[in-house]
N, C-alpha and C positions, 0 to 999 in steps of 0.2 A: 734777741730775743725777745720778746714783749710777756710779764708774769700778770697774774691778776693779783692785784694789793687787797680789794677790798669790794662784799659785797654785801646788798642790803636791799630789802622790800618791804612794802606796803601795800596795805588796802587801797583801792579806788572803785570808781564806778564806771560799769560799762554800757553799752548804747540800751541795754532795757530797765536800768537804773538801780541793777543789781552790784554787788560786791564782787573783783575780781583782785588780781594778784598781778603787783607791777614791780618788776625788780632791775637794781640797777646796778654793773660792775665799772670797776676799775682796775686799770690796768697801771702801771709802774712810771710810767711818762704822766701820770694824770688822767689819761682821757677817759672818759665814761661813755659808757650806751647803758639804754634803756629799754626795755623790753615788757610788753603786759601783755596779759593771753585773751582770746575768745572765751568764751561759755556756749553749750548750744542750749536749746530751750527743746528740739530734734532729735533726742538721743537716743542711741542704739546700746544695748542692754552689755554687748561687749566691749565697751568703751572703756580705755584705763580712768580709774578713779578719778575724777572731779571733788578734792579734797572742800568739804565743808564743814563749819560749827556745829551747823545742830541748837545753836541757842536761840529759841523764841523771843526773845525781847531785843534782839541784835537784829533789825533785815529781814525778819520773819525765819529765822535759822541757816540765811543763804550769805551770812560773812566767813569772812576767809581768813581771820587771823590765824586760824593753826598753821597756814599752808605757808603762810607769814613768817611767823615764827620757826616754821622748819625752813627756808632759807634765810635767816637770820642767825640762827645756830646752831644749827646743823648741818646744811651743804656748804653756807658761805666759808665758814670754818675751815670746812674740811678741801676746799679746789684754790684757796690763797697757794700762790706762788705757783700756777700751772700757766701753762701758755695757752695760752687763746686757739692757737693756731691748731692743736691740738683736737679737732668738734669731737672725733671718734673716739679720742681717750677718753674723754669730758665728759661725754655720754655715757659709758662706758662707767664710769667713777659715779656718777649718778644713778644709775641703774642699780648698780651693788650699794650701794648707801638707802637705798629704800629697801631691798629684798624682796620685793614681794613679785609677784606677776603682772600685778593693774595697779603700778604706781599707790596703792591704798597708803602703807605708811607712811609717804612723804609728801601724795600728793600729786598728781600730773600736771596740774595748774601751777604748782610750787617748782615743778621737775620742769617743764617746757619755758617757764621766765628765765631761769638760768640758762638753759640751752640754748635761746635764741639770743638771749644777752651776748652771750660767751661767742656766738657767731655771726652778729656781728661786732663785736672786740676783734673777732680774726679777722673782718674785711679790714679794720684801721691799721693792723699789725698789717698785715702782708701791704696794704696803700692800694687796697681793692673798692669799688663799690659792692654792696652787698651781693647783687645778682651774678655777680660775675667771681665773688667768691664762693659763692654758692655753687656756682657751677662747675668748679675746681674742685670740692666737696663733690659733689655729685659726680664726678668723672672717676675721683678715686675710688669709691665704692661701686661704680658701673653701672650709675642711675640715669644715668644722661646721655642719650644718642651721640652719635657723632656731630664732631663741628661747635664751634663758639655759637651763644647764642646770638642769632641775627634779626627774631623778629619777638613780636610782645603776642603773647596768648588770643586766641578771640576770646570775648568775653561773653558768657551770660547771664542774662538779665531775668530778674523775676521780678514782673511786671505788676501784678497780683497774688498778692500774698493769700493763701488759703489754710487751714489746718490749724497748726499750732503756731503759726508765725502772722494768720489774723483775725477775723472776728468770730470765727465758729461756724460761720455760714456754707462754707467752700470745704470739702472732703479733702481736695489736695491741698498740698501744701505750697505750691508754687508754678504759677504761670507763667513759661519763658517764651522769652522770643532771643535768638539765635542769629545775629549778625552773619553774613556770609565769610567764611574764611578766607576766601580772596581780599577781602576789605583792608586795607590800611586799620592798624588800633584809630589812630585821629579818627579815620571816619567812621569806623564802626559806633564809635563813642557820642560822637556828633550825632548820626543818624538813632541810635538808641534811646539817646536824651528827647530828641525831634518828638519819636515815637512814644515816648512817655509823657510830652506834656501835652498831645490829643488823644492819647487814650484818658486823663484828665479828663479833655475835654466831651470822651464820646462818654464818660461815667455821666457828667453833670446833664446831657443831653436825655438820655433815659430817665433822668433822676435818681442816678443809686448814689449810693454815698462816695464819697470818695476822698475818705483819711486814710492814710499813710499808715501800714504795719511795723512792726518787728525789721525789714530785710530794706524797707524803703518803697515797696511796690502798693500800690491799694490795697484795700484790704474792701471791698465793694458787696454791698447786699442784694447780691446775684441768686436765680432760683435753685441752680444747678451747677456742676463743673463744667461743661458743653459750652455754656452760655460766657465763663471766661472765656474758652480758647475763643469762641466765637468775637467779644469784644477786643480781643487783642489784633487779630484778622482787620476789625472794621478800625482800629485806631493806628494800625501798618500802613491800610490803604488810602486814610484819610493824611499821613504822611506826606503820600505820592510814593509808595515804596511796594515791594510786591512779593508775596507770598511764592518761597522757592525759588526766590531770582535775590532779592536784599538780606528776607531773613526769613527764617523757620521758627517754629514753632517749638517746645518741648518741655514736660513736665516730669515735675518733685512729685511723686503720689503718695509717698512715705504709707505703706498701706500696714505701715505696722499698727496708727492713730485710728484706722475706723474698723481693725480687726478683732473680731470675737466671736471665743466659743465655735473656732472652725471655718465661719465665714464673714467674707466683707458686706457693709452696707456704703452705701452713696447715694446723694439725694436723686442722681440720675435714672436710675431703677426699685421701681417697688419693695422688690425681692431682696432680700440676701442674695448675695452671689458666692460660688468657691472660686477657688482659682483657675479654673478652665474657663469661667464663664466670663470671670470679671477681666481674663486675658484678650475674649471674645471680644470683651469690649474698648478694649485698646487698639484692636482690631480695626474695630468702625472708626473709632479716633482717628488713628494713625491716616486711617484712607480719606475724613473726609477735610481733617485739618495738617494734613502732609507733619506728621510729629518725624523729629530725627531723634529724638532724646526722649529714656523714659525711664526715670530715677527713682528706685525704692517701689517697683511697681508692686511687689506682693510682701507679706509679713518677710523677716528676717530669717524665721527659722523654717518656710515654706520652698526646702531648698529641689524638689520635682514642680512644684508651681512654677519656681526661678529659671528651670532648666528646661523648662516646654514656652514660657514668655521667649526666651534668648532665639529657641531653637524657629519658633514661628514670626519674631521680628527683628530679630540680630542680623538679620544680611543688608537691611535697610534704616538703622535704628540703632542706637547706642544704647545700651539695657544699662543700665547703672550702678554702680553697689557703691551703696551709704553704708546706712544701718547693714545690710547683708556683711558686709565685709571691716567694717569699721576702720580702715586703715592698720589691720591686724596681719603680720603676716601668714599666720595659720589659716586663718579667713580668707582669704587671698586664694591660697595655695588649694583649701579645699572648693572652692568659686574655680576655680580653675577646670579642675578636675571632674566637678560636675558640668560643666561647661553653664553655669547659670549666671553669666553675666558677659560684656566685653568690658565695658568703660570701670575703671577705678575714681571714684571720690575720694580724693586727697585732703585729710583736716589735720593737720599738726600734733594735736592736742587731743585726738581720739587713741591716739600712740604713746604722748609724752615726749619726746626727744627729736632733735633734728636728724640724727642719723637712724635712728628706726621710722622715721619719714623716707628720706631716703633709699633704705632696704626694702620698702613696699613698693618704691614704685620702680626700684628697678625689678623687683618678680614680677607687677604688673605688665610691664615694658616685655618680660621674657616670656611671657604669655599672650605677646601681642596686644595687649590691651590699649587703647588710647586712654590718657592719662587727664584729668578737672580737677586741678588742685581751687579747696575752697577756704571760703571762711567760715566763721558760726551766726547765729541769728544774734548773739549776745556781744559785740564786735567794740573793741577801744580805736582808737585814732593810730594804733602804730598797723604801719603798712609795711612790716615784713614780708608778709606773705604774698604782696604783689612783687617783690624781688625773689622769693623764693620760687615762684610759678616760670616765673625769667629764667632761673639760673638751672632748674632742671628742666628746662624748655617744654614743661605743659601745652597740652592742646589748646585747651580751654579753660579761662578761670571762672570764677563760681561767684562774684562778690557780693549780690545783692541789685538793686535798681540802681540806675547811676542819680539818687538821691540820698541825704541824710549824709552826716560832715564825713561817721566812720566808713561807709561806705565811697564816698566821693574821694577820700585819702588815698584808696588804696589806686581807684582809676586815675586820681590825676598820677600818681606816684608812674603808673606804668607808660604815662603820657611822656612823662619827664625822659626814662628809661627808653622808652621811641624817639627820642629826638637825638640821646645817647648813640644810639646805636643806627641810627641814619647817619650821622657824623660821623661815625668811623668806617662805612661800607667806602 
């Protein structure tokens, strides 16, 4: 049995030049694991609290020295001697140490860094790759479907960044392309990268800006949201692929960010929209562009609107709850009762521990939902989330565009896992 002998943390930078927490956990055999946590730009108000210092003299108040200190002086000493194989017990200990209902005392960033570092240590202690260890944890918690992982989840690429991730001229946050799930992952990655390159050429051809946004997708100066869908279609065709056969389209609308005083304002319509008229707009887009995914189509507390959009579009589209459910079990239960969505976006830092994330996945699966495991816009090169996605047997992964090191680290890790899975067949 391995035991934790030391835990320490420090402040590092994420992909948006903002501070985040990195934690190192050491076992009694000298082995160490390292985990760093991401941070979101587009955050739901019900997420677990990411602890920031508020000192305007450092990093515009976004420093995380308080969270680092909580790991070094509160969490670390309390978990020395614990067997890292007991992930559920570890996470329960972390929750009890914090004592709040939203991780606000110690910080979800501090807590998650330790939870992930412990999960990696548990994998080493049991002589397993992380994804196989996560599968064992998932099975023990009832979160994984039957049978060991045999495939890598289908990637969802954020090709054009709008909203909080882009330059501010597009209302919707992500304009996605989704390879056919029948493709092997390595082919889905190759073809996705090819479309990405053709998209750049398409933007250059029309004289549009082709700078890159927070998640690696392009952040062009297009006229409206439908234009962005159209240019994704053009790039797919230019690369020699077909919509509806090789690739499908999706949208992360992030509607809370353009919702004000009870209505929605988008560049595609001259008048403000209510939830019903915005849903009708999505119906039109679905028919024209064959959308198969719609994430956060409405404001996160617009429950009746969510129920309507799922009723109208959910039979042929994934209606994805992100800001709506924020990887929170109570929000998931409410969404299921309201029939407000049919797919869960899973982000561990929205809830704060590995075990709680597995519990949310278990719930979502009980309701018959699909599972998408997701990164955040502020990422690090830590690719734990790739192993986690394979381990829980998620249907899809959302790691951004196939560009920028912090995104590619995760996509490349999936390539490695695919090779291993193929060798074991």
